[in-house]
N, C-alpha and C positions, 0 to 999 in steps of 0.2 A: 577772432584771431585767425581761424582757419580760412575765413573768407578773404582776409587780407593776404594770407600766404598764397591762396589760390590765385587771386588777382595779380600778385607779384610774379607768380610763375608764368602767367600768360604774358604779362608785360615783358618779362625777361626773354621769353621766346620771340616775341614780336621784335624786341630790340636786337636780338641775335639776327633775325631775318633782315632787318634794316642794315645792320653792320655788314652782313655778308653781301648785301646788294651794293654797298659802298665799295667794298673790296672788289667785287665783280666789276664795277665801273673802272676802278683803277687798273685792274688787269686788262680790261678791254682797250684802254688807252696806252698800254705799256709800250707798244711798238713805236709810238711817236713821241714818247716822253724822253726824259733825260737819259743819258747813256748808261747810267748805273744808279741803282737804288741801294739804300743802306741795308746792311744785315741780311736777314733771310728774305726780306721783301724783293731782293734782286731775283729770287727764283720766279716770282710772278712775272717779272719783265722778260726773263729768258724763255718762259713757257706760257705765253699769254693764253693760248686756246685751251690748254689743259686746265689752267686756272679758271678760265671762264666756265668750263664744263663742271668742274668739281664744286665751285662755289655756287653755281646756279642750282645744282642738285641739292646742296646743303640748304640753300635759301628756300627752295620748294618744300623740302622735308620739314624745316623749322616752321614755316608758315602753315603747312598742313597740320602739324601737331598742335600748334597754337589754336587754329580754327576748330579742330576736333575737340580739344579740351574745353573750349568756350561753349561749343554747342552741346557736348555730352560730358558734363563733369562727372567724376566718379560717384558711385552710390554713397560712399562713405563721407562725402564732403560735409554733410549736415549731421553726421553722427555725433553723439555726445563725446566729449573728450575722454580718452581712456583714463582709468584711475591712476593715481600717483604710484610710483614704484613701491613695492612691498618692502617692509623693513624686516630684517632677520634679527632676532634677539642676540645680544652680545654673548650670551652663554651657549649659543648653538654650537654644537660640535659636528663638523662636517663628517659625512659618512659615505661609504662607497655607493650607497643607493642614490645619493644626490647626483653624483656624476653619471650614473647609469640612466637615471630619469632625464637628465639634461640632454644626454646623447640621443635618447629615444625620441623626445619631442622635437629635436632638430633634424631628425631623419624622416620627416614626413609621415610618421605613423599616425593613423587616424585616431587611435585611442591608446593611452598609456595608463596603467593602473598601479597606484601605490596601495598595497594592501598589507594587512597584518597576517602573519603566518600562524598566529594563534587565534582560534575561533572566538569571536565575541569580545576580544580584548581591545580596549581603547587606551589612549594615553601613551602610545608608543612613539609619538612624534610625527605622524603622517602629515598633519596639517603644516607643522613647522618645516618639515622636509620639502613639502610642495612649495612653500613660500621661498625657501632657499633656492629651489630650482628656478623659480620665476625671477629671482634677483641676480642670477648668473649673467655675466656680460654676454656670453655666447647665446643664451636664450633670448635675451633682450634684443640683440642684434638680428637674430633670425626673424623675430616677429615685429621688426620696425616697419613703419609705413614706407613703402617704396616710393610713393609719390611725394611724401613730406617726411624725410628721414629725421628731421630735427624734432618732430613731435614724439610724444610718449609711444612706446611700443604697444601693439594691440594685444595686451594680456589682461584677461578679465577673470576674476576669481569670484565664485558664487558658492555659498554654503547651502546645501540641501537640507540635511537633518532628518531625524526620525519622525518628526511630527508632520511632515509633508506627505500625507497619505490620502488616497482617494482621487477620483478623476478631477474634482473641482480644485483641490489643493495643488495637484501637479500641473494642471492647466494654468492656474494662477502663477505658479512659480516660473513656468516657461515664458509666460507673457511678461513677467517682471524682468527676466533675463533678456528678452528681446528688446524691451525699452532700455535696459542698462547698456546694451552693446550698440544698438542701431538707432534708438530713439523712436522706433516704429511702435505705434499704440494700437495696432489691430488686435482685437480680442477673439479668442476661441474658447469654447467651453469643453472642447475635446482635446486631450493631451497630444494625441497623434497629429491632429491638424495644426495645433500650435507649434509642435516640433517641426513639422514640414515647412511651415511658414518661416520659422527661424532659420531652417536649413537653406531655404531659397535666398533669404537675405544674406546669409553668410557666403553663399556661392558668388555673390556680386562684390565681395570685399576681399581685400588682400589677406595675407597670412594672419591668422588669429589663433591665440592660445586661450582656450576656455578651461579653467580649473573648476571642476565640480567636486566640492569637498563634502565628505561625510555622507556618501550615498548608501542607503540601506536596502532599497528594494529595486527590482527590475523596472517597475512602473515609473520610478523616479528617473532612471537613466535613459530608458529607451527613446523618449521624445528628443533628447539632446544628441542622439547619434544619427539623425536623419540629415542628409545633405551636407553642405559646408565642406566642399572638397578641399578647400585650403585652410580648414579649421582643424586643429589638433586638440583633442580632449585629454586633459590630465585628471584622472579620477582617483580620489582617495576613498577607500571603502574597507569594511571589515569582512566583506564577502566577495572573494575573488571570482566566484561563479557568475556574478553579475556582468563581468566584463565580456566584450565580444571575443570570439575565438582568436582573431588575429591580433588582439591587443598585447602589448608588452606588459608582463606582470612583474612587478618589483616588490617582493615581500619585505616588510620591515619587522624585524624581530627585536628582542631585547638587545641592549647595547653590549658591545664587547667590554672587557674589563677596562681598557684604557679609555674608551669613550665614556663609559659610566663614571669613571674616576674624574674625568675632566669636568663633567656636569656637577658631580657631587662637591668637588672642591673649588669650584669657580669663585674667584675673588676671596678665597680663604687662605689663611696662613697654612703652612705644612702641618698635616695631621699624622699621627703614628700610623704606619702601614697596617699593622694588625687591626686597628680601629677602622681604617678605611675599608679593609677587606670584610670586616664584620658588617658594616653598614651596606656595602654592596650586596652582600648575601641577604640581609634583612629586607632590602628594597627589591630584590629580584632583578636588579639592573633595569628596572622599569623606569622609563624617562620621566613619567609623571611624578613618581615617588622620589626620584633622585632630585628633581627640581624643588619639590616641597621641602625635602630634608635640607638642601642647601640654603633655602631661604630661612628656615628655622634657625640654623646655626648663625647665619649672617645677622639676623635681627637681634639675637641674644648678644652677639659679639659687638654690635653697634651700641648696645647698652652697657658695655664694659665687661661682659662675662668672658670667661676663658673659653676659647673655641673647643679645645680638647675636652674639657669638662662638660661643655654643652653637648658635644657629639656623644659622649658617654651616656648622658641622661636620655638623649633621643634614642640611642640604641637600646637602652633598657626599656623604654616605652614601646618600641617596635617589637622587641622580643616578648614583652609581657602581654601586648594587646594585638600583635600582628599575626602573620601566618605561623610563626614559630609556636604560638600559644595553642594552635589547633592542629599542628603537624609535627612531624619528627624534627626536632631542632638540628639533628645531625645531617640532614639532607637539604639540598637547595629546593625551595618550594616551587611548585609548578604553576606558572603563569596561566596555563590553560584551564585551571580550575577556578570557576567563578566564585566559589566559596572563599578560596584563599585570596583572590583579587579583592573581593569586597572587604575581607578582614584587613588586608593591607591598607586599603584606602581609609577605612574607619580609623585604624591606628594612626595613620599619618595626619588625617584631618583633626583628630582629637588632640594630637600633640601640638598642632599649629594653633588651634583655637584656645589653648591654655594661655597664649600670649595676648589674647584680646581683653579689652576692659570688661567689667561686669555687664552681663547682658549681651555682650558681643556675639557669643556663640549662638544664642537663641536668634538674634537678628540674622546672622549668617545662614542658619538653617532655614529661615523663612524665605530665602531667595529661591528655594526649590519650587515655588509656585509659578515662577515666570517661565515663558516659552523657551524651548530648547533652541540653541544656535541663533539667538537673536541678540541684537544690541539693545539693552534695556536702559531707558533713560533714568538717570539718577533721580530726576523729579518724581518718577513713578515709584522708585524704591523709597523715596522720602515720604510719600503718601502712606505707603504700607507701614513703614517703621514709626511714623507719627502715631498711627492707629494702634500698633501693637506694643510699642515701647516708649512712646512720648518723646521721640527724637526729633529735634529740629533739623532743618535741611543742612545747616553747616555741620552738625554732628553726624548726619548721614554721610556727607562727603568725607569727613575725617575717617569714619569707620571703613568706608569703601577703600580709602587710600591705605589703611592698615591691612585690609584683606588683600589688596593688590601686592603689597610688599611681601606678604607671606605666600604669594602665588596661588591663592585660593580663588582668585578671579582675575580677569583682565579689565583694566580701566583705560578708557579712551577719553581724554579731556575735551575733545572737539565737540561742537554742537551742544554745548551745555553739559557735557559729560555723560558717558554711557558705560555700562559694565556688561560683561558676558562671562558665562560659566562654562568650563569644560564639561562635556556631557557625562563623563565618568563621575565628576564631583556632583553634578546636578542629580544623577541617578541615586547617589548615596544620600543626598539631602532629602529627596522625595521618599525614599525608603525609610529614612529615619523619622520623617513626619507622620507617615501613615495617612490613610484615606480621610479619617475624621478631621485631623488637623489641616490637611490640604483644603478640604471644603470650607472650614472655618476661616482660614487665612485668605482664600479667594474671596469670601464674603466680606472680610475686612477691607480688602483692596477695592472691591466694587463700591462699598459704602463710602470709602474715603474719596474716591473719584467722584461719586455722585454729589458729595458735599460741595464740590467746586463748581457745580453746574446749577443753572436755574431750574426751578420746577417747570414741567411742561404737561400739557393736556393732550389727549388724542385728537387727531385732526377731525375724526368723525365719531359719533356716538357708538357706532358698531365695531370700531377697531379697538384693540387692547390698549391699555394705558401705559406709555413708556415711563411715566413718572418724572423723568429728567430729560433735559435737552442733550442727549448723548451725541447728537450729530454736530454739536458745537465743539467737540473735542478737537484740539489742534495737534496732539501728540500722535505721531504715526504708529508707534507701538500699540498704544491703547486703542486706536481705531482698528488696527489689524487683529487684535487679540481680545477685545472686549467680550465678544460672544463666547470665546473659549473660556475666559475667566468666569463668566456667568454660568456656563454649563458645569464647570468644575466646582462651582459653589452650590450646585444643585438648584439653580434658579432658572429652570427651563422656561417657565411662563414669562419671566422678564426678558429672556433672550428672544422669545417669539415676538414679544411686543416691540422690542427695539429693531430687530432685523426685518420685521414686517411694517415698519413705519416708513412712509414715503420720504420723509425728510432724511432719515438715516440712509436709505437707498441712494438718494441724490448726492449726499455727502460722500459716500463710498464710491459712487460712480465717478465723481470729480476727482477723487483721490487716487484710485487704483484702476478705474475702468470697470466694465460690466462684469468681469469675472469676480470682483470682490463682493458685491452684494449677493450675487448668486451663491458664492462659496459660503457666505455667512449663513444663508438659509439651508444649504445642504448639510451643514453641521448639526442642525436641529432636527432630530429624528422624530418628528411628530406628524400626524395626519394634516394639521393645519399648515405646516411649513412646506411640505412637499409641493403642493400646487403653486405656491408663491414662487418657489425656486424654478418650477417649470415655466411659469409665465415670463420670468426674466431670461431664461435660456432661449425661449422662442424668439425674443427680440434682440438678443445680444449683438447680432451682426449689424444692427442699425445704430448702435450706441458708440460709434467712433467719436473722437474729439471733434468739436465744432468751433467755428469762428463766427461770432464771439463764443467763448466757452459756456456762458450761462444758457445758450440756446439748447444745450444738450438736455437740460431738464424738460424743455418743451417737447423734444422728440420722445423722451421717455414717457411723459404723460399722455402724449398722443397715441402711443402704441398700447398703453395699459388702460386706456379710458373705458373699455368695455368689460374689464375684469371685475367680478363682484367684490373682491377685497380692495382693490386699488381705486375703483371708480369713486366711492364716497370721499376718499382722501383727496383725489384730484379735484373734485368739485369744490371741496373746502378751500383748497389752495387758490382756485380760480376766483373765488369770492372774497379772498383776503385782500384788502386794499394795499397792504404792504408788498404784495407780489404782483401788482399791476404795473405796466401792461403785461399781458400774457397771451399766448396762442391757445385757442380752443378749437375743438372739432365741431363744426356746424352740422355735419352729417357723418354717418359711418364711413370709415376708411374703405376705399375700393379694394384694398389688398388685405382685408382683415385675416388674421391668422387662424386657420382651423384648429380645433382642440387637439387633433391627432398629431399635429406637427411637433416634432421634438426639437429640432434646431435647423438652421439654414447654414449650409456650408459655403464659405467664401474663400477667396484667395486663389482659385483655379481659373485661369483665363483662356486655356486652350480647349480644343474639342474634347468631348468625353467619348471614349471608344468602348468602355466597358464599365459595368456597375456590378458590385458585389453587395448583397444584402445579407446580414446575419441577424 
């Protein structure tokens, strides 16, 4: 589509130049033509030489622009199409912070931070508020493509999350964002280098709004702040100290009474004001709890219950199990107290799960094993619930729909269906499960996934046995988080065997690039995994996508052919008739990598004037 638009633009400019040339010819013959021309064209006849000069200049400019565009198309021409416009929930209540943030991102501020003014608190609506900012017409107009205004605006939203920790994970996240925005697949295993590369690419593009949601640590944010002089970063975080000194800080606190009432009573018939006031006090005007309470009343009302009586019962539960049970009921409870926040979440979730069918509460609690801030395929949830509760896939989808109606999770029907949990709710579920249950449930998930795969033997007698063909997984979530789930289940030996299998490395390399298999190995803190991760880091700069794509496996094998762990596996692959023909090294590579080499830096094309070594 973009190529067609691009070609149409050049054709239009060329047509304009031809049209101007025609008008120029008419103006040049004006002195000898008819005594009068119709309408405004008579001006050309009366001022022929001025017309010749003006239209000649316009024709030259139009032709020059067309030629320049054809020779030097913009960098963004082959970028992936920006994502579809974000949708704001119907129950969203506009707040002053929305207007403030929209104004800030439209005033060329390099960074804008939406933060909570209460330390450690989640569920205040920062993410929803950021989505509302991106949906505003003024913001979308500001970040439209100046070359192709009809296309979607350049607004990209990325969730970071608490689990993205360490150099490998942060570098992988930056590489993922780079592919998401520009399509560039260059890989770095250093977050600073990956961020600098992204910044250089953004410098060559028009105005871009990058939303970085749920940032926890400085190491997560710093790589995204490099370069990109036309890129505005909108950051949501619980820690305002992470933001650059010049960033606009927009604190999000508990809602005002009117805002909280609007969320609490959305799509409900009028409730008695004293009852509404009591519910607002019991929820602390906390957006997360207000939404949960609203959905509880709505679900009961849909089944024929009286809304006022239902609200009274929920208020009784909140008072009996919520902050009022551990605090002075005569005072408004303090949202800055983690103990009271956890108690409030516990009371609200327990009130909601009473509406689930038998076993539904246990199945919901088991969702705490999945990764934070990820879209979890319902097929993966179905595998877990089949093992833990004998639920079929259609029963799993029905239960997920019930949980979504109670606002206990977010359900997206696209791509076969995915769910996601608010991190406050996920934290509660993990705390409720405890370490023993978490390990057991992760083991159940691993065993359920393994049952869908064929048995597999190690490529060489000296390498660990992976037991199953894990590299044949097609689900992106399971490929990305299989090692995490194995480690959480206490199966470090299995994680080593899978991450150190050449077939797994090649599958991850094709799926996510060289950062992915390296990151898998760095998560395994064992003496055996460390040198394997180091060997991949040494050759990462040579593992860019190839044409044809399957040639990338040959590059990988050529570079690892002398490593004592990888070499037997590579030899086994080369002797496998199913993998013929293949490229092999007939003699040692002339640029064999020395053991002391940590990594090769790429992406810098100018002279090096100084070097700093730490």
